[in-house]
C-alpha positions in Angstrom: -46.7 -4.0 -6.5 -44.0 -5.1 -9.3 -43.9 -4.1 -13.1 -43.6 -6.8 -15.2 -42.6 -7.2 -18.8 -44.4 -10.1 -20.4 -43.4 -11.3 -23.7 -45.1 -14.1 -25.9 -45.7 -13.8 -29.3 -49.5 -15.5 -29.1 -51.8 -11.8 -28.7 -54.0 -14.7 -26.8 -51.2 -15.6 -24.0 -50.1 -11.5 -23.6 -53.6 -11.1 -22.3 -54.4 -13.5 -21.0 -50.8 -12.8 -18.0 -51.9 -9.3 -17.8 -55.9 -10.2 -16.9 -54.0 -12.4 -14.3 -51.4 -10.7 -12.8 -53.9 -6.8 -13.1 -55.9 -8.0 -10.7 -53.3 -8.8 -8.3 -52.4 -4.9 -9.1 -49.2 -5.4 -10.6 -48.6 -3.1 -14.3 -47.2 -4.4 -17.6 -45.6 -4.1 -20.4 -45.9 -5.9 -23.2 -43.8 -7.9 -26.2 -44.6 -9.9 -28.8 -40.6 -10.7 -29.8 -37.6 -10.2 -28.3 -36.6 -7.6 -30.7 -39.6 -5.6 -28.5 -38.4 -6.7 -25.6 -35.0 -5.5 -25.5 -36.3 -2.7 -26.5 -38.8 -2.7 -23.8 -35.6 -3.3 -21.1 -33.7 -0.6 -22.4 -35.8 1.7 -22.0 -37.5 0.8 -18.6 -37.2 -0.7 -14.8 -38.8 -3.6 -14.1 -39.3 -6.1 -11.2 -40.2 -9.7 -13.8 -40.1 -10.7 -16.6 -42.3 -13.5 -17.9 -40.9 -14.4 -21.2 -41.8 -17.5 -23.4 -39.0 -19.8 -24.8 -39.6 -19.7 -28.6 -40.1 -16.3 -30.1 -40.1 -15.6 -34.6 -36.7 -13.6 -34.2 -35.3 -15.2 -30.9 -35.7 -17.4 -27.6 -36.3 -16.5 -24.1 -33.2 -18.2 -22.5 -30.9 -15.4 -24.3 -33.6 -12.5 -23.5 -32.5 -13.9 -20.2 -28.8 -14.1 -20.2 -28.8 -10.7 -21.8 -31.2 -9.0 -19.4 -29.8 -10.7 -15.9 -26.3 -8.6 -17.4 -27.7 -5.4 -17.2 -29.5 -6.3 -14.4 -28.9 -8.5 -11.9 -31.3 -7.5 -9.1 -34.8 -8.8 -11.4 -36.7 -11.6 -11.5 -37.0 -14.0 -14.7 -39.7 -16.6 -15.4 -39.5 -18.8 -18.7 -42.3 -20.1 -19.6 -42.9 -23.0 -22.7 -44.8 -25.3 -24.7 -42.4 -27.1 -25.7 -40.9 -27.8 -22.0 -37.9 -30.9 -21.3 -36.2 -31.3 -18.1 -33.1 -30.7 -20.2 -34.5 -27.2 -21.1 -35.5 -26.4 -17.1 -32.4 -26.9 -15.7 -30.5 -24.6 -18.7 -32.9 -22.1 -17.7 -32.1 -22.5 -14.1 -28.8 -22.3 -14.1 -28.6 -19.8 -16.2 -30.2 -17.4 -13.1 -34.2 -18.6 -13.6 -36.6 -18.6 -11.1 -39.1 -20.6 -12.8 -39.6 -22.5 -15.4 -43.5 -23.2 -16.9 -45.3 -25.2 -18.8 -47.8 -23.9 -20.9 -50.8 -24.8 -20.2 -51.4 -23.2 -16.8 -53.3 -23.1 -14.4 -53.8 -19.3 -12.6 -52.9 -20.5 -8.9 -49.0 -21.6 -10.3 -48.9 -18.8 -12.2 -49.5 -16.3 -9.1 -47.1 -18.7 -7.1 -44.6 -18.5 -9.4 -44.6 -15.1 -9.6 -44.7 -14.7 -5.6 -42.2 -16.4 -4.7 -39.8 -14.6 -8.0 -41.1 -11.2 -6.6 -40.0 -11.9 -3.0 -36.5 -13.1 -4.2 -36.6 -10.2 -5.7 -36.6 -8.1 -2.9 -34.4 -10.0 -0.8 -31.5 -9.8 -3.4 -32.3 -5.9 -3.8 -32.4 -5.5 0.1 -28.4 -7.0 -0.2 -27.6 -5.6 -3.1 -28.9 -2.2 -1.5 -27.3 -3.2 2.2 -23.7 -4.5 0.1 -23.3 -0.6 -1.2 -24.4 1.3 1.8 -21.1 -1.1 3.7 -20.1 -0.5 0.7 -19.9 4.1 1.3 -19.6 3.4 5.0 -17.0 1.9 5.5 -15.2 4.4 2.2 -12.1 4.0 3.7 -12.4 4.1 7.4 -9.3 5.0 8.5 -7.2 5.3 5.3 -6.5 8.9 5.3 -5.1 11.0 2.6 -5.0 12.6 -0.8 -1.1 12.6 -1.1 -0.3 11.5 -4.9 0.5 7.9 -3.0 -2.5 7.3 -1.3 -4.7 8.2 -4.0 -2.6 6.4 -6.0 -3.6 3.1 -3.5 -7.6 4.2 -3.4 -7.6 3.3 -7.3 -5.8 -0.1 -6.3 -8.0 -0.8 -3.6 -11.0 -0.3 -6.1 -9.3 -2.3 -9.0 -9.0 -5.7 -6.9 -12.1 -4.9 -4.5 -14.9 -6.4 -7.3 -12.3 -9.2 -8.1 -10.7 -12.2 -6.6 -7.7 -11.9 -6.4 -5.1 -12.6 -4.3 -3.6 -9.5 -3.0 -0.8 -9.1 -1.9 -0.1 -6.2 0.7 3.3 -4.4 1.5 4.7 -1.9 4.2 6.3 -1.1 7.7 4.1 -2.6 11.0 1.8 0.5 11.6 1.0 1.5 7.7 -2.5 0.8 7.8 -2.3 -2.9 6.1 -5.7 -4.2 7.8 -7.2 -1.1 7.4 -6.0 -1.9 3.3 -7.6 -5.3 3.5 -10.8 -4.4 4.9 -11.1 -1.9 3.3 -10.9 -4.2 0.2 -13.7 -6.6 1.7 -15.8 -4.0 2.3 -16.2 -2.9 -1.0 -15.5 -6.9 -2.8 -18.8 -9.2 -3.6 -18.3 -10.8 0.1 -18.8 -8.1 2.4 -21.8 -9.2 4.5 -19.5 -12.6 4.5 -16.6 -12.8 7.1 -13.3 -11.5 7.0 -11.6 -13.3 9.3 -7.7 -11.9 10.7 -5.0 -14.4 11.0 -2.2 -12.7 13.1 0.5 -15.7 11.9 3.1 -14.0 14.4 1.1 -15.2 16.8 1.0 -18.9 15.5 3.5 -21.7 14.8 3.8 -25.4 13.1 0.3 -27.3 14.7 -0.7 -24.3 16.6 -1.2 -22.6 12.9 -2.8 -25.6 11.3 -4.8 -26.5 14.3 -6.3 -22.9 14.2 -6.2 -22.0 10.2 -7.8 -25.2 9.3 -9.3 -27.0 12.9 -8.9 -30.2 13.8 -10.9 -33.4 14.7 -11.5 -35.1 17.7 -8.1 -36.7 19.3 -5.6 -35.2 17.0 -3.5 -34.1 20.1 -3.9 -34.6 23.6 -6.8 -32.6 25.2 -8.8 -32.4 21.6 -11.8 -34.0 23.3 -13.9 -32.6 20.1 -13.5 -31.5 16.5 -13.4 -27.8 16.0 -13.9 -25.7 12.6 -10.8 -23.5 11.1 -11.0 -20.1 10.3 -10.4 -21.3 7.1 -13.6 -22.4 6.9 -15.0 -19.7 9.4 -14.1 -16.9 6.6 -16.4 -19.9 3.8 -17.9 -16.7 1.3 -15.8 -14.0 2.8 -12.2 -12.9 3.0 -8.8 -14.1 4.9 -6.3 -11.7 6.5 -3.3 -13.6 6.6 -1.2 -11.1 8.4 2.9 -11.6 8.7 2.8 -13.7 5.8 6.5 -14.3 6.3 6.3 -16.2 9.2 5.1 -19.4 8.1 7.1 -21.9 8.5 8.1 -24.2 5.6 5.6 -27.3 6.1 2.9 -25.1 6.7 3.4 -23.2 3.3 3.2 -26.2 1.2 -0.3 -26.7 2.6 -1.3 -22.5 2.2 0.1 -23.3 -1.2 -2.3 -26.7 -1.3 -5.1 -25.0 -0.6 -5.2 -22.0 -2.6 -4.3 -24.8 -5.7 -7.4 -26.9 -5.0 -9.5 -24.8 -2.6 -8.9 -27.3 0.1 -8.2 -28.4 2.9 -8.1 -31.6 5.6 -8.3 -30.7 9.4 -5.3 -32.0 11.2 -5.7 -35.0 12.8 -8.4 -36.0 9.6 -8.9 -37.4 6.3 -11.7 -35.9 4.5 -10.9 -32.8 1.9 -12.8 -29.5 3.3 -14.0 -27.4 0.1 -14.2 -23.8 1.1 -14.6 -20.6 -1.2 -12.1 -18.2 0.6 -10.8 -15.1 -0.9 -7.0 -14.5 1.2 -4.9 -11.5 1.4 -2.0 -11.2 2.9 0.7 -9.2 4.6 3.8 -8.5 5.6 6.4 -5.9 7.0 9.3 -8.2 5.8 11.7 -8.9 3.0 9.8 -11.7 1.2 12.5 -11.3 -2.0 15.3 -12.0 0.5 13.2 -15.1 2.4 12.7 -16.9 -1.4 15.9 -16.2 -1.8 17.4 -18.0 1.0 15.4 -20.5 1.0 12.9 -19.8 3.8 9.6 -18.8 1.6 8.5 -21.5 -0.7 8.5 -19.4 -4.2 5.7 -21.0 -6.1 4.5 -19.8 -3.0 4.9 -16.0 -2.9 4.3 -16.0 -6.9 0.2 -17.2 -5.6 0.1 -14.6 -3.6 1.6 -12.1 -4.8 -0.5 -11.6 -7.9 -1.4 -8.0 -6.5 0.5 -6.4 -5.0 -0.2 -3.0 -3.0 2.6 -0.8 -1.1 1.4 1.4 1.4 4.0 3.7 2.3 5.1 4.9 5.7 4.2 7.7 6.9 7.0 9.6 7.0 7.2 9.7 3.1 3.6 10.7 2.7 4.1 14.0 5.5 1.2 16.1 3.9 -1.3 13.3 5.4 -0.6 14.2 8.9 -3.1 17.6 9.4 -5.8 15.1 8.0 -4.7 12.3 10.5 -4.9 14.4 13.1 -7.8 16.2 12.5 -9.5 12.6 11.3 -8.0 10.8 15.2 -9.4 13.7 17.1 -13.1 13.6 16.1 -13.3 10.1 16.8 -11.7 10.5 19.5 -13.5 13.3 20.8 -17.0 11.1 20.0 -15.6 8.0 21.4 -14.8 10.2 25.3 -17.0 12.5 25.3 -14.4 15.4 24.9 -14.4 18.7 22.2 -10.9 19.1 21.8 -10.4 21.1 18.1 -6.6 21.2 17.2 -3.6 21.3 18.0 -1.0 24.2 19.5 1.7 25.4 17.1 4.1 23.9 18.8 2.4 20.3 18.7 1.6 20.5 15.3 5.7 21.4 14.7 6.5 18.2 16.6 4.3 16.0 14.1 5.4 18.0 11.4 9.0 17.0 12.0 8.6 13.3 13.9 10.4 10.6 12.4 7.2 7.8 13.1 8.5 4.9 13.7 6.0 3.4 13.9 4.0 4.6 10.9 -0.1 6.2 11.3 -0.4 3.9 14.3 1.6 5.5 16.7 0.1 8.5 16.0 -3.8 7.0 16.6 -2.3 6.2 19.7 -0.6 9.5 20.4 -3.6 11.0 19.0 -5.6 9.3 21.4 -3.7 9.3 24.7 -3.8 13.1 24.4 -7.3 13.6 23.8 -8.2 11.3 27.2 -5.9 13.6 28.4 -5.9 17.0 27.5 -7.5 19.9 29.9 -8.7 22.4 27.3 -9.8 23.0 24.2 -6.5 22.2 22.3 -3.5 19.1 22.8 -0.4 21.2 23.7 3.0 19.4 24.3 2.3 19.1 28.4 -0.4 15.6 26.9 2.0 14.1 24.8 4.0 11.4 26.6 7.4 12.8 28.1 9.6 11.6 25.4 7.7 12.0 21.8 7.3 15.7 23.8 10.7 16.9 24.5 12.6 15.5 21.5 13.0 16.3 17.6 12.7 14.0 14.6 14.2 10.6 15.2 16.0 11.4 18.1 16.0 12.4 21.5 17.4 15.2 23.1 20.3 12.8 24.7 21.0 12.2 21.3 19.5 8.3 21.2 17.7 7.5 18.5 14.0 7.0 19.7 13.1 3.4 20.8 11.0 2.0 17.4 7.4 1.0 19.5 6.9 4.1 22.0 2.9 2.8 22.0 4.4 0.7 25.7 4.8 4.8 26.9 1.3 5.6 26.0 0.0 2.6 27.9 2.3 3.1 31.1 1.1 7.0 30.6 -2.8 6.1 30.6 -2.0 3.4 33.7 -0.2 5.9 36.1 -2.8 9.2 35.1 -5.9 6.4 35.9 -4.6 5.1 38.9 -3.7 7.9 41.0 -6.9 9.7 39.8 -8.5 6.3 41.4 -6.6 6.8 44.4 -7.5 10.1 45.2 -10.6 9.3 44.6 -10.7 6.2 46.8 -11.2 3.8 44.2 -15.0 5.5 43.8 -14.3 5.2 39.8 -17.2 7.9 39.4 -15.5 10.2 41.1 -12.0 9.4 38.8 -13.4 10.1 36.1 -14.6 13.6 37.4 -11.4 13.8 38.2 -9.6 13.0 34.9 -13.2 14.7 33.1 -13.6 11.3 31.4 -17.2 10.1 31.1 -17.5 7.6 33.3 -18.6 5.0 31.2 -15.1 6.1 29.0 -13.2 5.4 32.5 -14.6 1.7 32.9 -13.5 1.4 29.0 -9.7 1.8 29.7 -10.0 -0.4 32.6 -10.5 -3.4 31.2 -8.2 -2.6 28.2 -5.1 -1.6 30.7 -6.3 -4.2 33.0 -6.8 -2.2 36.6 -9.6 -4.2 38.3 -11.1 -3.0 42.1 -9.0 -5.9 43.2 -5.7 -4.0 41.5 -6.5 -0.7 43.8 -7.0 -2.3 46.6 -3.8 -5.4 46.4 -2.7 -1.2 45.8 -4.6 0.0 49.4 -2.7 -2.2 51.9 
């Protein structure tokens, strides 16, 4: 049952409302004026406030504004003998759940209270869910206690509750998307969509048709209208990764959207309005692109309202042990393994490696090492050959490391899985046992690496 504050300068009205609602099991606190109402509200938590409009020392609409600012989860019903359409509209705009004129019937009050309390329940459940998402999301895979990372956590908290456009800068693999997701998860939009657009894969009309959608007949093959990613993100957040890749024509359309909060589908003529927060990211020197005319200066300043720079892993080496422990724990759970740590040689390698692929490179390396480890700790034998043999920034032959190690990890995984399948004569359960994996984990890896039974059969012919 609900805890209700009744505010009315007429004692008989307070008694009438109290009698009606107490029969439904609700508990009441009474205030005869605005001053007493404020005192009561400051000393107790209420689910619903029922307030008269006109009182000797103030107005019920003032209480409505004040109380909803203090507790957005409450419901507020305004009752008055001086009701007008204008006043009712104003009350509803301010957040009142209902507006009732005197005299009223008991059923009218009971119905309004029931509807209002149902709204309270929904609002508070949503608030709890948002807070749960914020707490569970924390900073997801953003791990580290270095000074620079603590500063980034503060920046995430600062921008999350605003509607500001955020500009993320950092090398590939530093975790820009994770920062964007953390901002979204800790914002008031947490329950709404988070949509990722990788502009590296979309150029020209392809970007426009995917981002803004298209109408039927807009181009060959457009046999029906399609909603774009900005529409899909309505109410939520859209993350534009590698923003420096978009061409000038699309830059101007993106600028128009930021200014007007509306766009036109490809092949269409009607403007479509959406409520979307924009977070962008780049690993390029956008200032240089602005200087040589490849990126619009006005768009750059529109996007670069709140900038967060994410450091490369080599600039925060003190976080590497925490990241290693975090990824081992994560992949132990995913793969059903029980790896407890790494050898001293692996630890030395991790601490001295140059990490051109940043946190993503470390994550992929740990995933592979946990997957194929045969003992309680990760050894150099569990790392891809080139990585295990080298030292920071160079191979043993003196040549520079290639920028992207991920293909090496993938190749290693694929070759070991194919070898196990060959030994098991294509029986996945036996192959999983040979690899010391769960059958479900092997199945997932085969899907990820596009290894099918047809692939295996073809190899055996």
